[in-house]
N, CA, C and O of each residue as an XYZ file, in Angstrom:
188
protein
N      21.959     25.052    -12.553
C      22.415     23.822    -11.916
C      21.630     23.556    -10.634
O      21.283     22.415    -10.329
N      21.356     24.629     -9.889
C      20.585     24.461     -8.655
C      19.162     24.004     -8.949
O      18.575     23.232     -8.191
N      18.616     24.493    -10.061
C      17.252     24.100    -10.435
C      17.206     22.609    -10.736
O      16.236     21.936    -10.386
N      18.240     22.088    -11.380
C      18.302     20.654    -11.677
C      18.297     19.842    -10.390
O      17.592     18.838    -10.291
N      19.076     20.270     -9.409
C      19.092     19.566     -8.127
C      17.732     19.626     -7.440
O      17.290     18.639     -6.853
N      17.072     20.765     -7.509
C      15.749     20.890     -6.903
C      14.749     19.963     -7.586
O      13.923     19.333     -6.925
N      14.829     19.885     -8.898
C      13.927     18.990     -9.636
C      14.207     17.541     -9.266
O      13.274     16.763     -9.066
N      15.475     17.172     -9.173
C      15.825     15.798     -8.803
C      15.377     15.459     -7.384
O      14.883     14.360     -7.128
N      15.549     16.397     -6.475
C      15.107     16.172     -5.085
C      13.592     16.025     -5.046
O      13.079     15.132     -4.371
N      12.872     16.879     -5.752
C      11.419     16.786     -5.792
C      10.977     15.460     -6.395
O      10.057     14.826     -5.879
N      11.617     15.030     -7.477
C      11.265     13.758     -8.107
C      11.543     12.591     -7.163
O      10.770     11.635     -7.108
N      12.635     12.670     -6.431
C      12.964     11.619     -5.470
C      11.945     11.547     -4.345
O      11.517     10.459     -3.960
N      11.558     12.694     -3.818
C      10.554     12.719     -2.744
C       9.231     12.184     -3.260
O       8.555     11.429     -2.560
N       8.854     12.560     -4.464
C       7.598     12.061     -5.037
C       7.654     10.558     -5.253
O       6.663      9.867     -5.018
N       8.795     10.036     -5.697
C       8.939      8.593     -5.923
C       8.813      7.831     -4.603
O       8.174      6.780     -4.549
N       9.416      8.358     -3.552
C       9.317      7.718     -2.235
C       7.868      7.763     -1.752
O       7.357      6.768     -1.237
N       7.211      8.895     -1.911
C       5.807      9.022     -1.518
C       4.943      8.014     -2.271
O       4.092      7.354     -1.676
N       5.161      7.899     -3.561
C       4.362      6.989     -4.380
C       4.597      5.537     -3.968
O       3.655      4.747     -3.924
N       5.832      5.185     -3.672
C       6.140      3.817     -3.250
C       5.468      3.505     -1.914
O       4.912      2.420     -1.743
N       5.512      4.437     -0.974
C       4.870      4.229      0.327
C       3.358      4.101      0.152
O       2.721      3.277      0.809
N       2.789      4.909     -0.729
C       1.346      4.841     -0.977
C       0.939      3.482     -1.551
O      -0.083      2.920     -1.157
N       1.734      2.958     -2.475
C       1.439      1.652     -3.066
C       1.542      0.543     -2.029
O       0.701     -0.355     -1.995
N       2.560      0.598     -1.189
C       2.712     -0.416     -0.141
C       1.537     -0.341      0.823
O       1.003     -1.372      1.233
N       1.132      0.865      1.185
C       0.006      1.032      2.100
C      -1.278      0.471      1.488
O      -2.050     -0.197      2.177
N      -1.510      0.734      0.216
C      -2.697      0.198     -0.443
C      -2.662     -1.323     -0.481
O      -3.692     -1.972     -0.297
N      -1.484     -1.897     -0.718
C      -1.370     -3.357     -0.727
C      -1.674     -3.938      0.648
O      -2.338     -4.969      0.757
N      -1.193     -3.281      1.690
C      -1.466     -3.754      3.061
C      -2.963     -3.691      3.347
O      -3.524     -4.617      3.932
N      -3.606     -2.607      2.938
C      -5.045     -2.476      3.170
C      -5.820     -3.547      2.409
O      -6.766     -4.127      2.942
N      -5.425     -3.808      1.175
C      -6.096     -4.844      0.390
C      -5.907     -6.214      1.021
O      -6.854     -6.998      1.086
N      -4.720     -6.510      1.478
C      -4.463     -7.801      2.105
C      -5.252     -7.940      3.396
O      -5.737     -9.027      3.711
N      -5.388     -6.857      4.144
C      -6.164     -6.898      5.379
C      -7.624     -7.206      5.079
O      -8.247     -8.000      5.784
N      -8.172     -6.588      4.042
C      -9.556     -6.861      3.660
C      -9.724     -8.316      3.224
O     -10.708     -8.965      3.580
N      -8.770     -8.820      2.462
C      -8.835    -10.219      2.034
C      -8.773    -11.163      3.231
O      -9.499    -12.157      3.274
N      -7.920    -10.865      4.194
C      -7.828    -11.706      5.390
C      -9.132    -11.684      6.186
O      -9.541    -12.708      6.731
N      -9.782    -10.530      6.255
C     -11.070    -10.447      6.948
C     -12.104    -11.330      6.258
O     -12.864    -12.040      6.917
N     -12.127    -11.283      4.916
C     -13.078    -12.109      4.162
C     -12.805    -13.589      4.381
O     -13.730    -14.374      4.588
N     -11.543    -13.962      4.335
C     -11.175    -15.372      4.549
C     -11.552    -15.813      5.951
O     -12.063    -16.917      6.143
N     -11.301    -14.955      6.930
C     -11.639    -15.276      8.323
C     -13.147    -15.487      8.476
O     -13.577    -16.424      9.149
N     -13.948    -14.624      7.856
C     -15.403    -14.771      7.923
C     -15.850    -16.067      7.251
O     -16.732    -16.759      7.758
N     -15.242    -16.394      6.110
C     -15.605    -17.633      5.419
C     -15.245    -18.845      6.266
O     -16.010    -19.807      6.329
N     -14.107    -18.808      6.905
C     -13.708    -19.937      7.767
C     -14.672    -20.086      8.939
O     -15.020    -21.204      9.320
N     -15.101    -18.973      9.507
C     -16.052    -19.036     10.626
C     -17.380    -19.628     10.166
O     -17.978    -20.442     10.871
N     -17.848    -19.216      8.970
C     -19.093    -19.745      8.437
C     -18.974    -21.242      8.150
O     -19.901    -22.001      8.433
N     -17.868    -21.662      7.603
C     -17.682    -23.072      7.268
C     -17.543    -23.927      8.515
O     -17.957    -25.086      8.514
N     -16.973    -23.383      9.571
C     -16.801    -24.172     10.791
C     -18.122    -24.354     11.523
O     -18.273    -25.300     12.296
N     -19.088    -23.457     11.291
C     -20.404    -23.587     11.922
C     -21.220    -24.706     11.290
O     -22.059    -25.320     11.950
N     -20.976    -24.966     10.022
C     -21.761    -26.000      9.296
C     -21.499    -27.386      9.751
O     -22.088    -28.330      9.226
């Protein structure tokens, strides 16, 4: 019974870790996209 609880706790910690990792990757991707958009806007405003 204790082993089952340990497995469930480990699975829960891994699920939380995976969710945080996905959110972090999404934030990084959005930041890169915003940088690209900002550069394009600067280039277009110079024209």
